[in-house]
ZADO-1210 file (C-alpha; in nm, 4 decimals, padded with zeros to 6 digits):
<atoms>
<atom x="11.3767" y="13.8419" z="09.5905" code="UNK" pos="1"/>
<atom x="11.6454" y="13.7893" z="09.3316" code="UNK" pos="2"/>
<atom x="11.3909" y="13.7323" z="09.0546" code="UNK" pos="3"/>
<atom x="11.2297" y="14.0714" z="09.1189" code="UNK" pos="4"/>
<atom x="11.5718" y="14.2366" z="09.1175" code="UNK" pos="5"/>
<atom x="11.6496" y="14.0704" z="08.7840" code="UNK" pos="6"/>
<atom x="11.3209" y="14.1980" z="08.6409" code="UNK" pos="7"/>
<atom x="11.3914" y="14.5506" z="08.7707" code="UNK" pos="8"/>
<atom x="11.7352" y="14.5395" z="08.6147" code="UNK" pos="9"/>
<atom x="11.5697" y="14.4333" z="08.2893" code="UNK" pos="10"/>
<atom x="11.3468" y="14.7390" z="08.2801" code="UNK" pos="11"/>
<atom x="11.0373" y="14.6349" z="08.4743" code="UNK" pos="12"/>
<atom x="10.8951" y="14.8833" z="08.7199" code="UNK" pos="13"/>
<atom x="10.9361" y="14.7852" z="09.0869" code="UNK" pos="14"/>
<atom x="10.5595" y="14.7154" z="09.1132" code="UNK" pos="15"/>
<atom x="10.5607" y="14.4975" z="08.8011" code="UNK" pos="16"/>
<atom x="10.8717" y="14.3116" z="08.9157" code="UNK" pos="17"/>
<atom x="10.7265" y="14.2440" z="09.2628" code="UNK" pos="18"/>
<atom x="10.3889" y="14.1345" z="09.1186" code="UNK" pos="19"/>
<atom x="10.5561" y="13.9038" z="08.8682" code="UNK" pos="20"/>
<atom x="10.7806" y="13.7626" z="09.1407" code="UNK" pos="21"/>
<atom x="10.4833" y="13.6946" z="09.3737" code="UNK" pos="22"/>
<atom x="10.2821" y="13.5352" z="09.0908" code="UNK" pos="23"/>
<atom x="10.5686" y="13.3047" z="09.0003" code="UNK" pos="24"/>
<atom x="10.6233" y="13.2132" z="09.3662" code="UNK" pos="25"/>
<atom x="10.2531" y="13.1218" z="09.4036" code="UNK" pos="26"/>
<atom x="10.2607" y="12.9066" z="09.0904" code="UNK" pos="27"/>
<atom x="10.5742" y="12.7276" z="09.2054" code="UNK" pos="28"/>
<atom x="10.4284" y="12.6713" z="09.5526" code="UNK" pos="29"/>
<atom x="10.1176" y="12.5109" z="09.4008" code="UNK" pos="30"/>
<atom x="10.3197" y="12.2960" z="09.1613" code="UNK" pos="31"/>
<atom x="10.5937" y="12.1802" z="09.3957" code="UNK" pos="32"/>
<atom x="10.5474" y="11.8636" z="09.5947" code="UNK" pos="33"/>
<atom x="10.6663" y="11.8657" z="09.9512" code="UNK" pos="34"/>
<atom x="10.8846" y="11.5964" z="10.1010" code="UNK" pos="35"/>
<atom x="10.5957" y="11.5014" z="10.3274" code="UNK" pos="36"/>
<atom x="10.3692" y="11.4508" z="10.0253" code="UNK" pos="37"/>
<atom x="10.6330" y="11.2381" z="09.8554" code="UNK" pos="38"/>
<atom x="10.6749" y="11.0318" z="10.1719" code="UNK" pos="39"/>
<atom x="10.2980" y="10.9875" z="10.1950" code="UNK" pos="40"/>
<atom x="10.2813" y="10.8708" z="09.8342" code="UNK" pos="41"/>
<atom x="10.5671" y="10.6273" z="09.8980" code="UNK" pos="42"/>
<atom x="10.3851" y="10.4882" z="10.2010" code="UNK" pos="43"/>
<atom x="10.0629" y="10.4564" z="10.0014" code="UNK" pos="44"/>
<atom x="10.2476" y="10.2708" z="09.7249" code="UNK" pos="45"/>
<atom x="10.4196" y="10.0400" z="09.9719" code="UNK" pos="46"/>
<atom x="10.0836" y="09.9603" z="10.1340" code="UNK" pos="47"/>
<atom x="09.9243" y="09.8966" z="09.7935" code="UNK" pos="48"/>
<atom x="10.2134" y="09.6729" z="09.6868" code="UNK" pos="49"/>
<atom x="10.1899" y="09.4753" z="10.0105" code="UNK" pos="50"/>
<atom x="09.8140" y="09.4328" z="09.9661" code="UNK" pos="51"/>
<atom x="09.8695" y="09.3084" z="09.6108" code="UNK" pos="52"/>
<atom x="10.1412" y="09.0698" z="09.7305" code="UNK" pos="53"/>
<atom x="09.9086" y="08.9221" z="09.9935" code="UNK" pos="54"/>
<atom x="09.6250" y="08.8929" z="09.7408" code="UNK" pos="55"/>
<atom x="09.8522" y="08.7286" z="09.4849" code="UNK" pos="56"/>
<atom x="09.9847" y="08.4842" z="09.7446" code="UNK" pos="57"/>
<atom x="09.6266" y="08.3913" z="09.8414" code="UNK" pos="58"/>
<atom x="09.5257" y="08.3479" z="09.4767" code="UNK" pos="59"/>
<atom x="09.8287" y="08.1293" z="09.4068" code="UNK" pos="60"/>
<atom x="09.7458" y="07.9116" z="09.7072" code="UNK" pos="61"/>
<atom x="09.3881" y="07.8697" z="09.5820" code="UNK" pos="62"/>
<atom x="09.5150" y="07.7658" z="09.2393" code="UNK" pos="63"/>
<atom x="09.7623" y="07.5270" z="09.4009" code="UNK" pos="64"/>
<atom x="09.4849" y="07.3639" z="09.6058" code="UNK" pos="65"/>
<atom x="09.2608" y="07.3266" z="09.2995" code="UNK" pos="66"/>
<atom x="09.5496" y="07.1778" z="09.1036" code="UNK" pos="67"/>
<atom x="09.6279" y="06.9311" z="09.3822" code="UNK" pos="68"/>
<atom x="09.2613" y="06.8265" z="09.3940" code="UNK" pos="69"/>
<atom x="09.2527" y="06.7825" z="09.0166" code="UNK" pos="70"/>
<atom x="09.5746" y="06.5777" z="09.0260" code="UNK" pos="71"/>
<atom x="09.4307" y="06.3511" z="09.2980" code="UNK" pos="72"/>
<atom x="09.1152" y="06.3052" z="09.0921" code="UNK" pos="73"/>
<atom x="09.3196" y="06.2230" z="08.7822" code="UNK" pos="74"/>
<atom x="09.5299" y="05.9752" z="08.9803" code="UNK" pos="75"/>
<atom x="09.2161" y="05.8010" z="09.1050" code="UNK" pos="76"/>
<atom x="09.0754" y="05.7852" z="08.7509" code="UNK" pos="77"/>
<atom x="09.4027" y="05.6456" z="08.6186" code="UNK" pos="78"/>
<atom x="09.4152" y="05.3855" z="08.8965" code="UNK" pos="79"/>
<atom x="09.0596" y="05.2728" z="08.8108" code="UNK" pos="80"/>
<atom x="09.1510" y="05.2386" z="08.4440" code="UNK" pos="81"/>
<atom x="09.4700" y="05.0432" z="08.5201" code="UNK" pos="82"/>
<atom x="09.2895" y="04.8074" z="08.7593" code="UNK" pos="83"/>
<atom x="09.0026" y="04.7660" z="08.5127" code="UNK" pos="84"/>
<atom x="09.2442" y="04.6919" z="08.2295" code="UNK" pos="85"/>
<atom x="09.4286" y="04.4434" z="08.4523" code="UNK" pos="86"/>
<atom x="09.1071" y="04.2622" z="08.5416" code="UNK" pos="87"/>
<atom x="09.0007" y="04.2535" z="08.1765" code="UNK" pos="88"/>
<atom x="09.3420" y="04.1262" z="08.0697" code="UNK" pos="89"/>
<atom x="09.3309" y="03.8554" z="08.3377" code="UNK" pos="90"/>
<atom x="08.9812" y="03.7509" z="08.2277" code="UNK" pos="91"/>
<atom x="09.0947" y="03.7277" z="07.8659" code="UNK" pos="92"/>
<atom x="09.4008" y="03.5175" z="07.9590" code="UNK" pos="93"/>
<atom x="09.1911" y="03.2867" z="08.1793" code="UNK" pos="94"/>
<atom x="08.9304" y="03.2542" z="07.9030" code="UNK" pos="95"/>
<atom x="09.1955" y="03.1716" z="07.6439" code="UNK" pos="96"/>
<atom x="09.3565" y="02.9160" z="07.8792" code="UNK" pos="97"/>
<atom x="09.0201" y="02.7509" z="07.9463" code="UNK" pos="98"/>
<atom x="08.9473" y="02.7389" z="07.5767" code="UNK" pos="99"/>
<atom x="09.2911" y="02.5888" z="07.5094" code="UNK" pos="100"/>
<atom x="09.2438" y="02.3380" z="07.7954" code="UNK" pos="101"/>
<atom x="08.9142" y="02.2160" z="07.6446" code="UNK" pos="102"/>
<atom x="09.0811" y="02.1706" z="07.3090" code="UNK" pos="103"/>
<atom x="09.3595" y="01.9580" z="07.4485" code="UNK" pos="104"/>
</atoms>
């Protein structure tokens, strides 16, 4: 262990240097993430992202369907208003013409 040798060269006793070296090695082992753990986290993130993508796609489709239904409803309402206005306009023109015809 190079760390223990450095400590010994710095004045630590061999027992102190070895104990310090082992303690540091244990701490580093607990703190370090292995490649397998990193790969597992990557896979978990990819799976979560895919699940969110599918959920978002489904939600967007639901919104699209509601919007299409609302647009169809609005189109039907607009058509009823246009037809109603056309009938009313025609009735007014016919009424005016009949009134004018009686005056002549």
